[in-house]
Structure formats: C-alpha cells, structure tokens
All heavy atoms as an XYZ file, in Angstrom:
638
protein
N      -2.341     23.377    -16.323
C      -2.195     22.040    -16.573
C      -3.413     21.409    -15.977
O      -3.946     21.712    -14.861
C      -0.989     21.488    -15.761
C      -0.746     19.933    -16.010
S       0.752     19.400    -15.421
C       1.968     20.097    -16.643
N      -4.053     20.473    -16.711
C      -5.362     19.915    -16.280
C      -5.037     18.558    -15.291
O      -4.009     18.070    -15.218
C      -6.038     19.355    -17.557
N      -6.132     18.235    -14.607
C      -6.107     17.165    -13.676
C      -6.864     15.912    -14.304
O      -7.862     16.103    -14.785
C      -6.745     17.593    -12.339
C      -6.634     16.473    -11.260
C      -7.659     15.692    -10.934
C      -5.553     16.217    -10.446
N      -7.125     14.816     -9.865
C      -5.887     15.155     -9.603
C      -4.257     16.724    -10.313
C      -4.984     14.604     -8.668
C      -3.360     16.213     -9.386
C      -3.759     15.204     -8.545
N      -6.148     14.789    -14.206
C      -6.780     13.533    -14.642
C      -7.432     12.813    -13.435
O      -6.671     12.287    -12.645
C      -5.776     12.716    -15.348
C      -6.335     11.466    -15.964
O      -7.456     11.025    -15.648
O      -5.649     10.883    -16.895
N      -8.776     12.793    -13.311
C      -9.390     12.158    -12.258
C      -9.124     10.634    -12.214
O      -9.235     10.024    -11.090
C     -10.848     12.417    -12.259
C     -11.265     13.885    -11.952
O     -10.552     14.462    -11.122
O     -12.188     14.355    -12.554
N      -8.986     10.001    -13.313
C      -8.759      8.596    -13.429
C      -7.400      8.081    -12.673
O      -7.285      7.177    -11.992
C      -8.835      8.109    -14.870
C      -8.939      6.630    -15.032
C      -9.249      6.349    -16.470
C      -9.686      4.883    -16.659
N      -9.983      4.544    -18.014
N      -6.388      8.897    -13.148
C      -5.118      8.465    -12.526
C      -4.745      9.294    -11.321
O      -3.738      8.992    -10.638
C      -3.942      8.699    -13.630
O      -3.987     10.115    -13.878
C      -4.172      7.902    -14.853
N      -5.502     10.348    -11.012
C      -5.209     11.267     -9.888
C      -3.900     11.841    -10.015
O      -3.093     12.018     -9.004
C      -5.422     10.533     -8.524
C      -6.840     10.041     -8.370
C      -7.033      9.378     -6.884
O      -6.075      9.367     -6.146
O      -8.272      9.193     -6.697
N      -3.470     12.273    -11.141
C      -2.289     12.942    -11.420
C      -2.418     14.121    -12.362
O      -3.462     14.108    -13.121
C      -1.144     11.976    -12.061
C      -0.808     10.871    -11.212
C       0.178      9.950    -11.893
C       0.610      8.848    -10.967
N       1.589      7.936    -11.637
N      -1.543     15.003    -12.384
C      -1.618     16.031    -13.428
C      -1.392     15.521    -14.807
O      -0.542     14.675    -14.942
C      -0.708     17.138    -13.121
N      -2.168     15.959    -15.722
C      -1.984     15.569    -17.127
C      -0.785     16.250    -17.679
O      -0.560     17.381    -17.353
C      -3.229     15.909    -17.997
C      -4.456     15.041    -17.735
C      -5.541     15.476    -18.654
C      -6.820     14.671    -18.340
N      -7.902     15.082    -19.223
N      -0.087     15.573    -18.456
C       1.127     16.228    -19.083
C       1.241     15.954    -20.502
O       0.530     14.939    -20.976
C       2.452     15.767    -18.357
O       2.563     14.348    -18.494
N       1.893     16.706    -21.218
C       2.181     16.437    -22.648
C       3.579     15.988    -22.872
O       4.452     16.205    -21.952
C       1.845     17.700    -23.508
O       2.732     18.714    -23.117
N       3.718     15.407    -23.936
C       5.107     14.779    -24.192
C       6.169     15.743    -24.254
O       7.413     15.416    -23.856
C       5.060     13.991    -25.490
C       6.178     13.018    -25.686
C       5.981     12.059    -26.793
O       4.832     11.474    -26.873
O       6.909     11.918    -27.636
N       5.993     16.969    -24.600
C       7.031     17.888    -24.749
C       7.218     18.898    -23.523
O       7.891     19.885    -23.578
N       6.667     18.516    -22.352
C       6.800     19.237    -21.155
C       8.297     19.609    -20.812
O       9.128     18.691    -20.884
C       6.065     18.621    -19.943
C       4.621     18.801    -19.975
O       4.095     19.472    -20.779
O       3.952     18.059    -19.234
N       8.552     20.841    -20.481
C       9.906     21.164    -20.079
C      10.281     20.720    -18.637
O      11.364     20.393    -18.423
C      10.040     22.724    -20.154
C      11.392     23.272    -19.685
C      12.395     23.009    -20.768
C      13.786     23.695    -20.386
N      14.879     23.276    -21.223
N       9.270     20.688    -17.722
C       9.422     20.217    -16.420
C       8.388     19.134    -16.031
O       7.267     19.166    -16.451
C       9.286     21.354    -15.367
C      10.439     22.365    -15.561
C      10.229     23.503    -16.405
C      11.643     22.243    -14.903
C      11.202     24.425    -16.544
C      12.625     23.207    -15.085
C      12.463     24.269    -15.945
O      13.440     25.208    -15.988
N       8.813     18.196    -15.076
C       7.993     17.233    -14.591
C       8.052     17.232    -13.068
O       9.257     17.393    -12.562
C       8.352     15.781    -15.140
C       7.619     14.715    -14.344
C       8.131     15.718    -16.581
N       7.056     17.150    -12.348
C       7.033     17.132    -10.898
C       6.497     15.847    -10.393
O       5.448     15.424    -10.801
C       6.176     18.194    -10.245
C       6.211     18.265     -8.750
C       6.668     19.686    -10.918
N       7.272     15.166     -9.498
C       6.846     13.822     -8.978
C       7.013     13.895     -7.508
O       7.871     14.607     -6.900
C       7.804     12.751     -9.519
C       7.767     12.453    -10.968
C       8.784     11.360    -11.356
C       6.396     11.999    -11.368
N       6.149     13.048     -6.810
C       6.302     12.850     -5.361
C       6.516     11.448     -5.071
O       5.808     10.557     -5.644
C       5.090     13.491     -4.659
C       5.057     14.866     -4.648
C       3.783     15.421     -3.979
O       2.807     14.795     -3.827
N       3.901     16.623     -3.473
N       7.339     11.115     -4.143
C       7.603      9.763     -3.729
C       7.605      9.712     -2.224
O       8.149     10.605     -1.549
C       9.060      9.178     -4.126
C       9.265      7.844     -3.664
C       9.018      9.159     -5.724
N       6.905      8.801     -1.623
C       6.870      8.696     -0.161
C       7.830      7.606      0.324
O       7.779      6.484     -0.155
C       5.408      8.376      0.315
C       5.336      8.058      1.827
C       4.399      9.317     -0.025
N       8.802      7.977      1.262
C       9.681      7.083      1.825
C       9.170      6.798      3.225
O       8.775      7.644      3.936
C      11.048      7.790      1.845
C      11.616      8.314      0.626
C      12.839      9.167      0.907
C      11.837      7.336     -0.407
N       9.368      5.485      3.592
C       8.816      5.130      5.050
C      10.010      4.510      5.788
O      10.925      3.923      5.212
C       7.776      4.099      4.911
O       8.151      2.915      4.219
C       6.483      4.622      4.311
N       9.976      4.745      7.084
C      11.006      4.177      7.976
C      10.838      2.732      8.099
O       9.735      2.238      7.973
C      10.934      4.828      9.336
C      11.294      6.349      9.317
C      12.570      6.601     10.055
O      13.168      5.675     10.699
O      13.110      7.717      9.866
N      11.936      1.966      8.461
C      11.850      0.599      8.733
C      10.983      0.381      9.853
O      10.971      1.192     10.832
C      13.225      0.008      8.963
C      14.132     -0.010      7.796
C      15.463     -0.650      8.228
C      16.485     -0.617      7.091
N      17.758     -1.118      7.494
N      10.325     -0.733      9.986
C       9.512     -1.133     11.125
C      10.433     -1.349     12.298
O      11.433     -2.182     12.204
C       8.775     -2.498     10.796
C       7.937     -2.956     11.847
C       6.771     -2.230     12.255
C       8.160     -4.049     12.613
C       5.881     -2.647     13.253
C       7.342     -4.526     13.642
C       6.194     -3.798     13.933
N      10.239     -0.666     13.335
C      11.091     -0.670     14.636
C      12.536     -0.373     14.343
O      13.350     -0.780     15.091
C      10.944     -2.032     15.229
C       9.661     -2.485     15.877
C       9.744     -3.957     16.406
C       9.251     -1.575     17.003
N      12.851      0.435     13.403
C      14.173      0.758     13.138
C      14.303      2.231     12.706
O      13.350      3.001     12.828
N      15.482      2.598     12.391
C      15.656      3.995     11.870
C      16.212      3.938     10.525
O      16.774      3.025      9.947
C      16.725      4.645     12.804
O      17.918      3.944     12.818
C      16.268      4.829     14.259
N      16.037      5.039      9.821
C      16.466      5.154      8.452
C      15.483      4.605      7.495
O      14.630      3.865      7.848
N      15.509      5.046      6.233
C      14.493      4.674      5.263
C      14.886      3.213      4.851
O      15.898      2.725      4.767
C      14.577      5.503      4.059
O      14.190      6.792      4.340
N      13.638      2.450      4.662
C      13.830      1.043      4.185
C      14.371      1.003      2.800
O      14.345      1.920      2.019
N      14.933     -0.194      2.519
C      15.572     -0.376      1.191
C      14.549     -0.244      0.036
O      14.884      0.308     -0.913
C      16.218     -1.826      1.110
O      17.144     -1.914      2.205
C      16.912     -2.058     -0.108
N      13.286     -0.752      0.237
C      12.306     -0.631     -0.788
C      12.015      0.808     -1.104
O      11.828      1.130     -2.202
C      11.065     -1.330     -0.369
N      11.992      1.657     -0.093
C      11.675      3.076     -0.258
C      12.815      3.754     -1.131
O      12.505      4.493     -2.083
C      11.585      3.848      1.007
O      10.323      3.430      1.632
N      14.014      3.461     -0.789
C      15.149      4.019     -1.545
C      15.144      3.460     -3.030
O      15.463      4.248     -3.906
C      16.442      3.702     -0.809
C      16.613      4.418      0.563
C      17.962      4.061      1.132
C      16.496      6.010      0.373
N      14.813      2.238     -3.144
C      14.748      1.613     -4.451
C      13.660      2.330     -5.362
O      13.957      2.575     -6.537
C      14.433      0.129     -4.355
O      15.530     -0.561     -3.614
C      14.426     -0.507     -5.796
N      12.532      2.644     -4.710
C      11.545      3.333     -5.422
C      11.929      4.779     -5.841
O      11.608      5.143     -6.886
C      10.234      3.459     -4.539
C       9.569      2.121     -4.344
O       9.864      1.066     -5.139
N       8.740      1.975     -3.336
N      12.556      5.439     -4.941
C      13.092      6.753     -5.254
C      14.116      6.690     -6.378
O      14.069      7.458     -7.329
C      13.810      7.316     -4.077
C      14.350      8.776     -4.161
C      13.213      9.773     -4.468
C      15.127      9.229     -2.897
N      14.981      5.750     -6.274
C      16.050      5.563     -7.328
C      15.369      5.312     -8.736
O      15.703      5.793     -9.785
C      16.981      4.471     -7.067
C      18.151      4.239     -8.026
C      19.144      3.259     -7.599
O      19.395      3.138     -6.451
N      19.699      2.495     -8.510
N      14.394      4.347     -8.726
C      13.614      3.981     -9.914
C      12.876      5.213    -10.556
O      12.925      5.405    -11.758
C      12.624      2.908     -9.659
N      12.306      6.034     -9.669
C      11.620      7.257    -10.213
C      12.630      8.150    -10.971
O      12.386      8.677    -11.995
C      10.851      7.968     -9.114
N      13.769      8.318    -10.300
C      14.864      9.219    -10.909
C      15.346      8.701    -12.205
O      15.461      9.366    -13.181
C      15.962      9.551     -9.865
C      15.465     10.299     -8.636
C      17.166     10.114    -10.573
C      16.448     10.403     -7.481
N      15.672      7.361    -12.216
C      16.226      6.739    -13.369
C      15.156      6.745    -14.549
O      15.576      6.837    -15.705
C      16.719      5.305    -13.049
C      18.044      5.315    -12.363
O      18.883      6.202    -12.563
N      18.243      4.339    -11.502
N      13.889      6.540    -14.213
C      12.826      6.597    -15.227
C      12.838      7.869    -15.946
O      12.738      7.938    -17.168
C      11.509      6.232    -14.597
C      10.387      6.225    -15.712
C       9.049      5.937    -15.028
C       7.963      5.949    -16.074
N       6.649      5.626    -15.483
N      12.916      9.030    -15.182
C      12.831     10.367    -15.780
C      14.181     10.635    -16.552
O      14.120     11.174    -17.606
C      12.636     11.372    -14.721
C      11.299     11.365    -14.027
C      10.141     11.376    -15.026
O      10.081     12.211    -15.933
N       9.260     10.400    -14.951
N      15.273     10.113    -16.016
C      16.545     10.321    -16.874
C      16.498      9.557    -18.144
O      16.914     10.106    -19.190
C      17.697      9.710    -15.989
N      15.887      8.359    -18.225
C      15.616      7.623    -19.464
C      14.703      8.369    -20.484
O      14.870      8.179    -21.655
C      15.115      6.225    -19.197
N      13.865      9.181    -19.898
C      12.936      9.983    -20.743
C      13.562     11.404    -21.158
O      12.842     12.129    -21.838
C      11.626     10.179    -20.022
C      10.806      8.985    -19.634
C       9.675      9.353    -18.862
C      10.291      8.343    -21.002
N      14.840     11.601    -20.767
C      15.533     12.809    -21.165
C      15.335     13.953    -20.140
O      15.544     15.091    -20.576
N      15.082     13.693    -18.917
C      14.988     14.735    -17.841
C      16.109     14.561    -16.918
O      16.685     13.415    -16.738
C      13.681     14.504    -17.137
C      12.527     14.983    -17.946
C      11.903     14.038    -18.740
C      12.027     16.302    -17.954
C      10.729     14.393    -19.517
C      10.916     16.685    -18.667
C      10.251     15.685    -19.496
O       9.214     16.014    -20.237
N      16.552     15.542    -16.236
C      17.500     15.548    -15.129
C      16.900     16.076    -13.901
O      16.057     16.932    -14.028
C      18.869     16.321    -15.497
C      18.640     17.852    -15.536
C      19.962     18.553    -15.920
N      19.546     19.993    -16.080
C      19.967     20.889    -15.192
N      20.571     20.647    -14.124
N      19.662     22.187    -15.443
N      17.400     15.622    -12.791
C      16.804     16.050    -11.480
C      17.316     17.599    -11.266
O      18.448     17.773    -11.312
C      17.292     15.186    -10.356
C      16.709     15.598     -9.026
C      15.243     15.463     -8.876
C      17.434     14.561     -7.977
N      16.333     18.418    -11.180
C      16.601     19.879    -11.017
C      16.545     20.172     -9.625
O      17.503     20.901     -8.983
C      15.558     20.659    -11.809
C      15.787     22.116    -11.703
N      15.277     22.963    -10.647
C      16.321     23.022    -12.638
C      15.617     24.217    -10.875
N      16.271     24.281    -11.982
N      15.525     19.778     -8.848
C      15.326     20.157     -7.363
C      14.592     19.056     -6.725
O      13.762     18.341     -7.230
C      14.435     21.471     -7.295
O      14.924     22.536     -8.138
C      14.282     21.901     -5.859
N      15.052     18.750     -5.390
C      14.388     17.905     -4.526
C      14.177     18.443     -3.223
O      15.099     19.160     -2.646
C      15.169     16.515     -4.470
C      14.325     15.496     -3.667
C      16.448     16.691     -3.839
C      14.847     14.100     -3.808
N      12.951     18.370     -2.668
C      12.622     18.798     -1.374
C      12.014     17.676     -0.619
O      11.390     16.727     -1.146
C      11.718     20.021     -1.295
O      10.469     19.637     -1.908
C      12.314     21.171     -2.029
N      12.115     17.665      0.786
C      11.415     16.667      1.543
C      10.701     17.306      2.663
O      11.007     18.392      3.176
C      12.563     15.666      2.153
O      13.445     16.422      2.896
C      13.299     14.973      1.038
N       9.609     16.557      3.105
C       8.896     16.936      4.298
C       8.689     15.656      5.097
O       8.488     14.603      4.518
C       7.581     17.712      3.941
O       6.783     16.806      3.156
N       8.604     15.835      6.377
C       8.503     14.637      7.227
C       7.236     14.763      8.067
O       6.850     15.782      8.502
C       9.751     14.586      8.162
O       9.684     13.469      9.059
N       6.602     13.589      8.350
C       5.523     13.536      9.293
C       5.816     12.489     10.329
O       6.696     11.624     10.192
C       4.159     13.067      8.436
O       4.342     11.807      8.003
N       5.272     12.723     11.443
C       5.497     11.921     12.678
C       4.969     10.430     12.438
O       4.327     10.078     11.470
N       5.242      9.660     13.447
C       4.834      8.200     13.451
C       3.298      8.114     13.355
O       2.616      8.939     13.974
C       5.318      7.593     14.710
O       4.931      6.305     14.750
N       2.792      7.213     12.534
C       1.430      7.001     12.401
C       1.038      5.605     13.014
O       1.065      4.607     12.469
C       1.122      6.891     10.913
C       1.493      8.016     10.122
C       0.606      9.117     10.324
C       0.929     10.345      9.381
N       0.231     11.468      9.648
N       0.719      5.724     14.337
C       0.257      4.544     15.041
C       1.306      3.885     15.871
O       2.500      4.124     15.745
N       0.908      2.755     16.538
C       1.722      2.005     17.344
C       2.882      1.267     16.574
O       2.545      0.621     15.591
C       0.956      1.009     18.171
C       1.798      0.231     19.101
C       2.286      0.740     20.240
C       1.916     -1.117     18.895
C       3.034      0.017     21.153
C       2.684     -1.895     19.808
C       3.239     -1.384     20.933
N       4.088      1.518     16.911
C       5.272      0.842     16.247
C       5.436      1.358     14.786
O       6.201      0.825     14.132
C       5.228     -0.641     16.316
C       5.213     -1.239     17.722
C       5.048     -2.769     17.654
C       6.353     -0.926     18.588
N       4.677      2.216     14.359
C       4.902      2.787     12.940
C       6.088      3.679     12.880
O       6.436      4.281     13.707
N       6.682      3.752     11.608
C       7.715      4.590     11.342
C       7.361      5.907     10.763
O       6.150      6.079     10.408
N       8.293      6.807     10.718
C       8.043      8.138     10.135
C       7.873      7.948      8.638
O       8.470      7.041      8.036
C       9.159      9.098     10.474
C       9.196      9.513     11.901
O       8.131      9.383     12.538
O      10.201     10.073     12.303
N       7.275      8.913      8.029
C       7.133      9.055      6.506
C       7.696     10.338      6.064
O       7.570     11.392      6.696
C       5.670      8.976      6.188
C       5.034      7.590      6.469
C       3.656      7.477      5.763
C       3.105      6.065      6.083
N       1.979      5.761      5.477
N       8.479     10.157      5.006
C       9.141     11.389      4.339
C       8.621     11.453      2.959
O       8.622     10.415      2.271
C      10.678     11.190      4.345
C      11.114     11.106      5.778
C      11.276     12.405      3.623
C      12.677     10.673      5.863
N       8.122     12.654      2.556
C       7.573     12.817      1.231
C       8.660     13.650      0.462
O       9.073     14.666      0.837
C       6.336     13.627      1.228
C       5.733     13.787     -0.177
C       4.316     14.504     -0.051
O       3.545     14.095      0.702
N       4.170     15.425     -0.863
N       9.196     13.019     -0.661
C      10.153     13.687     -1.482
C       9.416     14.254     -2.712
O       8.792     13.500     -3.437
C      11.295     12.741     -1.947
N       9.556     15.535     -2.954
C       8.980     16.146     -4.160
C      10.158     16.569     -5.073
O      11.123     17.154     -4.610
C       8.212     17.466     -3.795
O       7.143     17.093     -2.856
C       7.565     18.052     -4.954
N      10.129     16.076     -6.230
C      11.227     16.254     -7.200
C      10.789     16.991     -8.452
O       9.681     16.723     -8.957
C      11.812     14.812     -7.598
C      12.410     14.130     -6.476
S      12.857     12.390     -6.940
C      11.196     11.688     -7.158
N      11.569     17.843     -8.898
C      11.323     18.648    -10.125
C      12.445     18.207    -11.171
O      13.627     18.307    -10.862
C      11.334     20.154     -9.979
C      10.292     20.550     -8.931
C      11.205     20.832    -11.371
C      10.316     22.005     -8.533
N      11.951     17.695    -12.288
C      12.918     17.231    -13.284
C      12.808     18.257    -14.471
O      11.780     18.690    -14.790
C      12.597     15.865    -13.805
C      12.738     14.765    -12.785
C      11.742     14.427    -11.862
C      13.945     14.116    -12.668
C      11.915     13.479    -10.965
C      14.109     13.147    -11.776
C      13.149     12.766    -10.875
N      13.998     18.562    -15.087
C      14.017     19.474    -16.240
C      14.433     18.633    -17.435
O      15.433     17.840    -17.386
C      15.011     20.590    -15.934
C      15.148     21.577    -16.984
C      16.095     22.757    -16.707
O      17.077     22.380    -15.915
O      15.970     23.838    -17.229
N      13.735     18.947    -18.533
C      14.013     18.322    -19.791
C      15.405     18.635    -20.329
O      15.780     19.904    -20.319
C      12.939     18.527    -20.848
C      13.144     17.740    -22.092
C      11.928     17.823    -22.946
N      11.611     16.703    -23.782
C      11.764     15.366    -23.657
N      12.509     14.911    -22.666
N      11.439     14.479    -24.519
N      16.253     17.818    -20.702
C      17.531     18.095    -21.224
C      17.355     18.260    -22.832
O      16.964     17.349    -23.424
C      18.591     17.015    -20.939
C      18.695     16.842    -19.595
C      19.904     17.369    -21.552
C      19.489     15.543    -19.068
N      17.538     19.498    -23.348
C      17.408     19.692    -24.714
C      18.632     19.685    -25.372
O      19.708     20.105    -24.970
C      16.697     21.065    -24.955
C      15.144     20.965    -24.614
O      14.643     19.852    -24.563
O      14.688     22.029    -24.074
C-alpha cells in the first residue's frame, strides 16, 4: 500500500477488504474518563465505516501518560474494519 504525503495517510482503493484507522481519545481536563468529544469522534469513525460497508473486526488501545501540567492521559485506539461482502 502506498503512502500519500499530502494527507499523511495510507492510500487505499475503493475495493479494499480491510481498512485500518486510528483515533486518539483524551481524558477530561482535571477529570477522569474520556471526554464526550473523544467518544463522539470514536463513534463517528465507526459509523462512517459501517455506512461504507465495513464492520469493526478488531480494536486495540494504547495509553500514554500525562503530557504536561494538569494534562490528561491520551489513549490511541487502532481499529481494523472488514468489508462486508
């Protein structure tokens, strides 16, 4: 698969069997748990792929520590979607 320098994403073709996406979730400022906007972004990414004919096959997460004073943790969700034929 080729890399598109303009969009900084892997180029894909319309008939790809699998799609891989990453979404970053951030903790609330001075709170715990992911913020509502982060969960909305995750849900939107999943629903967009479902509308294109893909189903969520696998999801993994990785966490990084706090970035700076009063900053929250960041969680990176990597999702693999499989085309429903």
